C-alpha positions in Angstrom: 2.3 -10.9 -0.9 3.8 -8.3 -3.3 5.5 -10.2 -6.1 6.3 -7.4 -8.5 6.8 -3.7 -8.5 7.6 -1.5 -11.5 8.3 2.1 -12.4 6.0 1.5 -15.4 6.1 0.2 -18.9 8.4 2.2 -21.2 6.4 4.5 -23.4 8.3 3.3 -26.5 7.5 -0.3 -25.8 6.2 -2.2 -28.9 3.4 -3.5 -26.6 1.8 -0.1 -26.9 1.7 0.1 -30.7 -2.0 0.8 -31.6 -3.1 1.2 -27.9 -4.1 4.2 -28.5 -1.9 6.6 -30.5 -1.7 10.0 -28.8 -3.2 8.5 -25.5 -1.5 5.1 -25.1 -2.6 2.6 -22.4 -1.1 -0.7 -21.4 -3.1 -3.6 -22.8 -4.8 -6.0 -20.4 -3.0 -8.9 -22.0 0.3 -7.3 -21.0 -0.8 -6.9 -17.4 -1.8 -10.6 -17.3 1.5 -11.6 -18.8 3.4 -9.7 -16.1 1.5 -11.5 -13.4 2.1 -14.8 -15.0 5.8 -14.1 -15.2 5.9 -13.1 -11.5 4.1 -16.4 -10.7 6.6 -18.4 -12.8 9.4 -16.9 -10.8 8.1 -18.7 -7.7 7.1 -22.0 -9.4 3.5 -21.5 -10.6 1.7 -20.5 -13.8 -1.8 -19.6 -14.6 -3.9 -22.6 -15.6 -7.3 -20.9 -16.0 -8.8 -17.4 -15.4 -12.0 -17.7 -13.4 -12.6 -13.9 -13.2 -10.8 -10.8 -14.5 -12.0 -7.3 -14.1 -10.3 -4.1 -15.4 -11.2 -1.1 -13.3 -8.8 1.6 -14.4 -6.3 2.2 -17.2 -2.6 1.9 -16.8 -0.6 4.5 -18.6 3.0 4.1 -19.8 5.6 5.0 -17.2 2.9 4.9 -14.5 4.3 3.0 -11.5 2.4 -0.1 -10.5 2.7 -3.3 -8.4 1.2 -6.7 -8.6 0.0 -8.3 -5.4 -0.8 -12.0 -5.4 -2.5 -14.0 -2.6 -2.1 -17.7 -3.2 -4.3 -20.4 -1.6 -3.2 -23.2 -4.0 -4.6 -24.1 -6.4 -6.3 -20.7 -6.5 -4.9 -17.2 -6.4 -6.2 -13.6 -6.2 -4.2 -11.1 -8.3 -4.4 -7.3 -8.0 -2.7 -4.7 -10.1 -2.3 -1.5 -8.1 -1.0 2.0 -8.8 -0.7 4.2 -5.7 -3.9 3.7 -3.8 -6.0 2.7 -6.9 -6.7 -0.9 -7.9 -6.4 -1.1 -11.7 -7.6 -4.7 -12.1 -8.2 -7.8 -10.2 -8.5 -11.5 -11.0 -9.1 -14.9 -9.6 -7.1 -17.6 -11.3 -6.4 -21.3 -11.0 -2.7 -22.2 -10.8 -0.6 -25.2 -11.7 3.1 -25.8 -10.8 5.6 -25.1 -13.5 7.5 -28.1 -14.8 10.9 -26.6 -14.0 
C-alpha cells in the first residue's frame, strides 16, 4: 500500500544543513521519520528496526513515495523514486496509544 507521496524535500530545509554543502542529500534519519509519520497516521509506530538498507541517495526536491506492506506486527517499507528503490526496511510495529 502506498502511504505517502511527495514532490520532494525543500532544498532550504534545515534537515539538509551539513548534508553535504554544494551537493545536499536527504539524511536517512529523515526518510525513516517520514515513514514513521505515515504509519502513525494509520495507528502504528515503529517499535524496532530489524533491517534497514540504503541503496541510493535522495536529493532535495526529488519526488519519492513510501510504500508500506503491513503484516502486523511486522512491516516492509520501501522508499521509491520513479522506478528506483532508494532504501528498504523491515520493522516491527506497535499500535499508537491515540
